[in-house]
C-alpha distance (Angstrom), angle and dihedral (degrees) to the residues before:
residue distance angle dihedral
M1 . . .
V2 3.81 . .
A3 3.82 115.3 .
H4 3.78 117.4 -127.0
P5 3.82 116.3 -121.4
R6 3.80 119.1 -109.7
P7 3.80 115.9 -96.2
L8 3.79 108.6 -93.8
V9 3.80 91.8 -121.7
E10 3.83 88.8 61.5
V11 3.79 89.4 52.8
F12 3.80 89.2 52.0
A13 3.83 89.7 50.6
A14 3.83 91.0 53.8
I15 3.82 93.5 57.1
P16 3.84 108.9 101.7
D17 3.79 114.8 -109.4
F18 3.81 110.5 -125.3
R19 3.82 94.2 -165.6
Q20 3.78 127.8 99.8
S21 3.80 116.2 -112.1
R22 3.80 94.5 -119.5
G23 3.78 112.0 92.3
K24 3.79 94.0 4.1
R25 3.80 105.9 144.8
H26 3.82 105.8 165.0
A27 3.80 131.0 44.6
L28 3.79 112.0 -111.0
S29 3.81 91.2 -132.7
A30 3.81 90.2 55.4
I31 3.80 91.5 52.4
F32 3.81 91.0 50.9
A33 3.81 90.6 47.7
L34 3.80 91.2 49.6
A35 3.79 92.4 50.7
C36 3.79 91.4 47.2
C37 3.81 94.7 50.9
A38 3.79 94.2 42.6
M39 3.80 93.0 49.9
L40 3.81 90.9 48.9
C41 3.81 85.6 56.3
G42 3.80 92.1 51.8
A43 3.81 104.7 -90.2
R44 3.79 110.7 148.1
S45 3.80 104.9 173.5
Y46 3.80 139.6 46.3
S47 3.81 89.8 -107.1
A48 3.81 91.7 51.9
I49 3.81 92.1 48.4
A50 3.81 91.4 49.7
E51 3.80 90.9 48.0
W52 3.80 91.4 49.4
G53 3.79 89.5 54.6
R54 3.80 92.7 50.3
N55 3.80 94.4 45.8
Y56 3.80 96.4 54.4
G57 3.79 95.2 54.4
T58 3.79 138.2 -149.4
R59 3.80 100.1 -41.2
I60 3.81 94.3 58.4
A61 3.81 91.5 40.1
R62 3.80 91.8 55.9
A63 3.81 91.4 45.5
L64 3.81 88.3 56.2
G65 3.81 91.4 50.7
F66 3.83 104.1 -96.8
T67 3.79 121.9 137.6
H68 3.84 99.8 176.8
G69 3.78 105.3 42.3
T70 3.80 121.2 -86.7
P71 3.83 129.3 -56.6
C72 3.79 126.8 -97.0
A73 3.80 125.2 -117.9
A74 3.84 92.5 -97.6
T75 3.82 91.5 56.2
L76 3.80 91.2 48.8
H77 3.80 90.3 50.3
T78 3.81 91.7 51.4
I79 3.80 93.3 48.1
F80 3.78 97.6 48.2
R81 3.78 92.6 42.0
H82 3.79 92.4 59.2
I83 3.81 105.3 35.8
D84 3.79 118.0 111.7
R85 3.81 99.0 -107.3
D86 3.80 95.5 -165.3
E87 3.79 91.8 51.8
F88 3.81 91.9 45.1
E89 3.81 92.6 50.3
A90 3.80 91.4 46.2
Y91 3.81 91.1 57.8
L92 3.79 91.8 46.7
G93 3.80 91.5 45.8
V94 3.81 92.3 55.6
W95 3.80 89.7 48.1
A96 3.83 92.3 48.4
D97 3.80 90.2 51.0
S98 3.80 89.6 51.9
V99 3.82 89.5 51.9
V100 3.80 90.1 53.8
E101 3.80 92.3 46.6
S102 3.81 91.1 49.5
Q103 3.80 88.9 61.1
A104 3.82 92.3 57.8
P105 2.90 141.0 146.7
A106 3.80 97.8 16.5
A107 3.80 97.8 37.9
E108 3.79 98.7 35.6
P109 3.80 108.5 46.1
P110 3.81 120.9 -171.2
G111 3.77 108.9 -68.7
A112 3.80 94.6 22.0
A113 3.79 110.6 -175.8
V114 3.80 127.7 -118.3
A115 3.81 117.9 -168.0
L116 3.79 121.8 -142.6
D117 3.78 107.2 -153.6
G118 3.78 137.4 158.1
K119 3.80 124.1 -140.1
T120 3.79 135.4 175.3
L121 3.80 109.2 -129.0
R122 3.78 112.8 -111.0
G123 3.78 112.5 -112.5
S124 3.81 93.6 13.4
K125 3.80 96.6 109.3
K126 3.79 117.2 101.6
P127 3.80 130.4 -173.2
G128 3.78 108.4 -75.2
A129 3.82 94.3 4.1
P130 3.81 133.6 86.7
G131 3.79 122.5 -116.0
M132 3.81 123.8 -98.1
H133 3.81 108.8 -88.7
L134 3.82 121.3 -158.7
L135 3.79 131.2 -171.6
S136 3.80 108.6 -147.1
A137 3.79 138.4 -172.1
L138 3.81 110.9 -142.2
A139 3.82 125.0 -171.9
H140 3.82 104.8 -132.5
H141 3.80 99.1 -150.6
V142 3.81 99.1 51.6
G143 3.81 102.4 21.9
V144 3.81 93.5 -125.2
T145 3.81 121.8 147.0
L146 3.81 104.7 -131.0
A147 3.80 96.7 -172.8
Q148 3.77 142.0 -17.9
H149 3.78 135.8 -161.5
A150 3.79 129.2 -160.3
V151 3.80 115.3 -118.6
D152 3.80 112.0 -139.2
D153 3.81 116.8 -125.4
K154 3.80 91.0 -120.1
T155 3.82 96.0 50.6
N156 3.81 137.0 41.5
E157 3.80 140.7 -129.8
I158 3.81 92.4 -77.8
T159 3.81 89.3 67.0
A160 3.82 93.9 46.5
V161 3.80 99.7 44.4
E162 3.82 96.6 78.2
A163 3.80 92.6 56.4
L164 3.81 89.8 48.2
L165 3.81 93.9 49.9
Q166 3.80 93.4 49.1
G167 3.80 90.3 62.7
L168 3.82 95.2 50.8
V169 3.79 134.5 84.6
L170 3.82 102.1 -125.3
E171 3.79 102.0 169.8
G172 3.80 111.1 117.0
R173 3.79 93.1 6.3
V174 3.79 132.9 108.3
M175 3.80 115.6 -136.2
T176 3.81 116.5 -149.5
M177 3.81 125.3 -165.3
D178 3.78 144.3 156.3
A179 3.81 126.7 -99.6
L180 3.82 95.2 -86.7
L181 3.82 91.0 67.9
T182 3.81 93.9 44.8
Q183 3.80 93.6 114.2
R184 3.80 132.4 140.3
H185 3.80 94.5 -123.3
V186 3.80 91.4 51.2
A187 3.79 91.6 51.5
Q188 3.81 90.7 47.2
T189 3.81 93.4 50.9
I190 3.81 92.0 50.5
V191 3.81 92.8 48.5
D192 3.82 92.2 46.1
K193 3.81 90.2 54.2
G194 3.81 93.1 51.3
G195 3.80 98.6 -102.1
D196 3.78 136.0 121.4
Y197 3.77 130.2 -137.5
V198 3.80 145.4 -151.6
M199 3.81 110.5 -152.3
I200 3.79 129.7 -176.2
V201 3.80 110.3 -131.8
K202 3.80 120.3 -151.0
E203 3.80 136.3 152.9
N204 3.81 92.5 -64.5
Q205 3.83 84.6 81.0
P206 3.82 98.4 41.4
Q207 3.81 99.7 173.9
L208 3.79 94.9 46.0
H209 3.81 90.3 45.1
A210 3.81 91.5 51.0
D211 3.82 92.8 47.5
I212 3.81 92.4 51.3
A213 3.81 92.3 46.0
L214 3.81 89.9 52.3
V215 3.81 92.1 52.5
F216 3.81 91.0 59.9
A217 3.81 97.0 35.7
Q218 3.82 93.5 49.3
P219 3.83 109.7 13.8
P220 3.81 110.5 -151.1
W221 3.78 119.5 -117.1
G222 3.80 112.1 -78.8
D223 3.80 94.3 15.7
V224 3.81 111.3 147.6
Q225 3.78 108.3 -154.9
E226 3.81 121.4 -170.1
T227 3.79 124.4 -155.5
A228 3.82 133.6 -159.9
S229 3.82 128.5 179.6
T230 3.79 137.3 -165.4
V231 3.80 131.0 -168.7
D232 3.81 121.9 -156.1
M233 3.80 129.1 -178.0
G234 3.79 125.9 -160.7
H235 3.79 145.4 107.0
G236 3.81 90.7 39.3
R237 3.78 96.6 -57.5
I238 3.79 143.3 90.5
E239 3.79 115.0 -135.4
Q240 3.79 123.0 -166.2
R241 3.79 120.2 -171.3
T242 3.78 123.4 -169.0
L243 3.80 122.5 -168.2
T244 3.80 120.3 -166.1
A245 3.81 118.7 -171.0
S246 3.79 130.0 -165.0
P247 3.84 133.7 -176.2
A248 3.82 91.9 -161.0
L249 3.83 95.8 115.4
A250 3.82 96.8 43.8
G251 3.78 109.8 121.3
L252 3.79 92.4 1.9
H253 3.79 101.9 71.8
P254 3.84 124.6 72.6
W255 3.81 93.7 -136.8
P256 3.85 106.9 117.6
G257 3.79 114.5 -101.7
L258 3.80 96.2 -6.2
A259 3.83 107.2 166.8
Q260 3.80 103.0 158.0
V261 3.78 140.8 -10.5
F262 3.78 129.5 -141.9
Q263 3.78 141.1 -163.5
V264 3.80 123.1 -146.4
E265 3.81 120.2 -156.1
R266 3.79 123.0 -174.2
Q267 3.78 129.5 -165.4
V268 3.82 120.0 -172.9
T269 3.80 122.6 -166.6
C270 3.80 122.5 -167.6
K271 3.83 106.3 -133.5
K272 3.79 93.1 -151.4
T273 3.81 99.2 50.5
G274 3.80 103.4 17.4
E275 3.80 89.2 -128.3
E276 3.79 114.3 153.7
R277 3.78 129.0 -151.4
């Protein structure tokens, strides 16, 4: 029997309140619930969240946990400026993981994939300052963000990825990522925590890239390579992808956890002109 995840409002109620009792008018859990609902409806600023709360009246306010109306934009700004972001995200990460687990086994098959991907938040750039950049872990099969970690302006995703991985359950999951995160220490952390990975290898790992290229250019004796192809049509083109996998480097290469390597080839044909690329 699969346990159902806790209601999100209960998770909000479990987050410690950093405020002093004196002058505290609204429950912290109610403020979080208000922000969550308003943002799901398209609110993208403190003013918009406050307006959403006022527009939907007393019945919705009480359902969210308010007893004295809803807060103004200034109150929202103060609250979210001072909350412990790491603690807040840790609570939400545990809840998100429970949501994913509650979908099993049908929705999360063995080896379910989790994507590590960095994005700059839309609208976060200000004159003379870079935008807020987050590294997130997204469960492919349900589209739920399991965890996220802010990337400091003076560093990059490689620095942030270890902190993100430490807060995730990796056992039985396959982590996917782009070439930037194809690093030995990342692979080692995933393997140590019982997970697997699919990494894109480019010239930022020159030796590994050269070794993989050689496997497919000059297959070693006894190498059994398997191939699979797909053909997709849309947007005026025909796209054929061919993936060839080889276990030739397994056990012979020092890269942590390396079990097989693969090569992806893509051929695109314009339906209108027949031009291939």
